C-alpha beads as a LAMMPS data file, in Angstrom:
LAMMPS data file: protein, C-alpha beads

122 atoms
121 bonds

1 atom types
1 bond types

-500.0 500.0 xlo xhi
-500.0 500.0 ylo yhi
-500.0 500.0 zlo zhi

Masses

1 110.0

Atoms # bond

1 1 1 24.378 0.797 321.151
2 1 1 27.777 -1.615 322.716
3 1 1 31.123 1.045 323.923
4 1 1 32.538 0.232 320.672
5 1 1 29.949 1.984 319.315
6 1 1 29.317 4.912 321.066
7 1 1 33.326 5.295 320.880
8 1 1 33.284 5.436 317.513
9 1 1 30.045 8.288 317.759
10 1 1 32.239 10.361 319.944
11 1 1 35.163 10.220 318.082
12 1 1 32.801 11.514 314.945
13 1 1 32.063 14.849 317.249
14 1 1 29.228 13.157 318.984
15 1 1 28.856 14.162 323.125
16 1 1 25.663 13.510 323.619
17 1 1 24.513 9.645 324.691
18 1 1 20.975 9.822 327.951
19 1 1 19.707 7.079 329.624
20 1 1 22.300 4.000 327.703
21 1 1 22.519 0.833 329.482
22 1 1 26.441 0.180 329.470
23 1 1 26.410 -1.807 332.552
24 1 1 29.461 -4.155 333.039
25 1 1 31.026 -2.507 329.681
26 1 1 35.335 -1.459 329.410
27 1 1 36.243 1.564 328.855
28 1 1 39.658 1.550 330.527
29 1 1 41.387 4.202 329.249
30 1 1 39.248 5.303 327.102
31 1 1 39.537 9.119 326.311
32 1 1 36.182 10.888 327.223
33 1 1 35.860 14.158 327.936
34 1 1 32.856 16.170 327.762
35 1 1 31.305 13.733 327.283
36 1 1 27.129 13.579 328.479
37 1 1 26.043 10.410 329.661
38 1 1 23.398 11.513 332.049
39 1 1 21.201 8.735 333.335
40 1 1 22.851 6.208 331.878
41 1 1 23.794 2.737 333.999
42 1 1 27.250 1.937 333.764
43 1 1 27.098 -0.290 337.335
44 1 1 30.077 -2.373 337.335
45 1 1 31.729 -0.889 334.040
46 1 1 35.183 -0.684 334.205
47 1 1 36.296 3.025 334.103
48 1 1 39.950 2.636 335.082
49 1 1 42.150 5.204 333.807
50 1 1 39.706 6.671 331.324
51 1 1 39.571 10.775 330.269
52 1 1 36.280 11.714 331.169
53 1 1 37.459 15.358 332.630
54 1 1 34.109 17.896 332.000
55 1 1 31.871 15.090 331.557
56 1 1 28.427 14.370 332.516
57 1 1 27.054 11.595 334.651
58 1 1 25.357 12.857 337.054
59 1 1 22.377 10.952 338.164
60 1 1 23.740 7.829 336.773
61 1 1 24.380 5.103 338.124
62 1 1 27.963 4.215 338.825
63 1 1 27.476 1.588 341.453
64 1 1 30.568 -1.460 341.478
65 1 1 32.211 0.284 338.402
66 1 1 35.819 0.306 338.935
67 1 1 36.979 4.057 338.896
68 1 1 40.255 3.270 339.770
69 1 1 43.061 6.388 338.679
70 1 1 40.235 8.147 336.182
71 1 1 40.426 12.140 335.875
72 1 1 36.689 12.766 336.344
73 1 1 38.376 16.719 337.111
74 1 1 35.850 18.966 337.209
75 1 1 32.701 16.436 336.420
76 1 1 29.593 16.099 336.988
77 1 1 27.966 13.830 339.350
78 1 1 25.122 14.966 340.731
79 1 1 22.904 12.850 342.390
80 1 1 24.907 9.096 340.391
81 1 1 25.177 5.706 342.674
82 1 1 28.251 5.011 343.550
83 1 1 27.768 2.303 346.615
84 1 1 30.602 0.304 345.768
85 1 1 32.639 2.301 343.065
86 1 1 36.054 2.091 343.797
87 1 1 37.616 5.593 343.096
88 1 1 41.051 5.155 344.880
89 1 1 43.727 7.734 342.950
90 1 1 40.988 9.338 340.882
91 1 1 41.244 12.993 340.005
92 1 1 37.879 15.047 341.737
93 1 1 38.963 17.999 341.662
94 1 1 36.391 20.710 340.814
95 1 1 33.782 17.647 340.704
96 1 1 30.044 18.372 341.441
97 1 1 29.109 15.189 343.833
98 1 1 26.178 16.980 345.469
99 1 1 23.539 14.345 346.013
100 1 1 26.081 10.908 344.895
101 1 1 24.806 8.112 346.802
102 1 1 27.728 6.230 348.059
103 1 1 27.555 3.369 351.232
104 1 1 30.555 1.703 353.040
105 1 1 31.555 -0.632 350.312
106 1 1 32.294 2.342 348.510
107 1 1 36.351 3.256 348.010
108 1 1 38.030 6.740 347.875
109 1 1 41.458 7.976 348.176
110 1 1 42.800 8.615 351.479
111 1 1 41.778 11.638 352.873
112 1 1 38.718 12.548 350.458
113 1 1 35.616 13.790 352.538
114 1 1 32.288 12.332 350.902
115 1 1 30.260 14.783 353.551
116 1 1 32.436 18.191 352.655
117 1 1 31.300 17.527 348.845
118 1 1 27.695 17.239 350.117
119 1 1 27.371 13.149 349.179
120 1 1 24.860 10.879 350.876
121 1 1 25.555 8.045 352.971
122 1 1 22.905 4.724 352.058

Bonds

1 1 1 2
2 1 2 3
3 1 3 4
4 1 4 5
5 1 5 6
6 1 6 7
7 1 7 8
8 1 8 9
9 1 9 10
10 1 10 11
11 1 11 12
12 1 12 13
13 1 13 14
14 1 14 15
15 1 15 16
16 1 16 17
17 1 17 18
18 1 18 19
19 1 19 20
20 1 20 21
21 1 21 22
22 1 22 23
23 1 23 24
24 1 24 25
25 1 25 26
26 1 26 27
27 1 27 28
28 1 28 29
29 1 29 30
30 1 30 31
31 1 31 32
32 1 32 33
33 1 33 34
34 1 34 35
35 1 35 36
36 1 36 37
37 1 37 38
38 1 38 39
39 1 39 40
40 1 40 41
41 1 41 42
42 1 42 43
43 1 43 44
44 1 44 45
45 1 45 46
46 1 46 47
47 1 47 48
48 1 48 49
49 1 49 50
50 1 50 51
51 1 51 52
52 1 52 53
53 1 53 54
54 1 54 55
55 1 55 56
56 1 56 57
57 1 57 58
58 1 58 59
59 1 59 60
60 1 60 61
61 1 61 62
62 1 62 63
63 1 63 64
64 1 64 65
65 1 65 66
66 1 66 67
67 1 67 68
68 1 68 69
69 1 69 70
70 1 70 71
71 1 71 72
72 1 72 73
73 1 73 74
74 1 74 75
75 1 75 76
76 1 76 77
77 1 77 78
78 1 78 79
79 1 79 80
80 1 80 81
81 1 81 82
82 1 82 83
83 1 83 84
84 1 84 85
85 1 85 86
86 1 86 87
87 1 87 88
88 1 88 89
89 1 89 90
90 1 90 91
91 1 91 92
92 1 92 93
93 1 93 94
94 1 94 95
95 1 95 96
96 1 96 97
97 1 97 98
98 1 98 99
99 1 99 100
100 1 100 101
101 1 101 102
102 1 102 103
103 1 103 104
104 1 104 105
105 1 105 106
106 1 106 107
107 1 107 108
108 1 108 109
109 1 109 110
110 1 110 111
111 1 111 112
112 1 112 113
113 1 113 114
114 1 114 115
115 1 115 116
116 1 116 117
117 1 117 118
118 1 118 119
119 1 119 120
120 1 120 121
121 1 121 122
């Protein structure tokens, strides 16, 4: 499944898309609130300005993904791989980041404390 098919099926009411390979796909400004991409590979994907509030991105590989200015409010990011991800200006209100992985190349908004969110540095 490619990004366009996912968007089409989402628009038709489907929300459950676990374990997809969407590496390097472009979802810039995509409107996908409540989507379930549990365990999917979104490494290197561009999700800048995407609206993903309430989504389940648990165990998702978001390594080197661009999440700049994305709305991730209430998103489940448990055990997600955020190593090298760009999260500048991302809205993370109420997001669950427990066990999510990050490294020295992960970029957070100023003042964001990954330790207080129970994230793991790798």
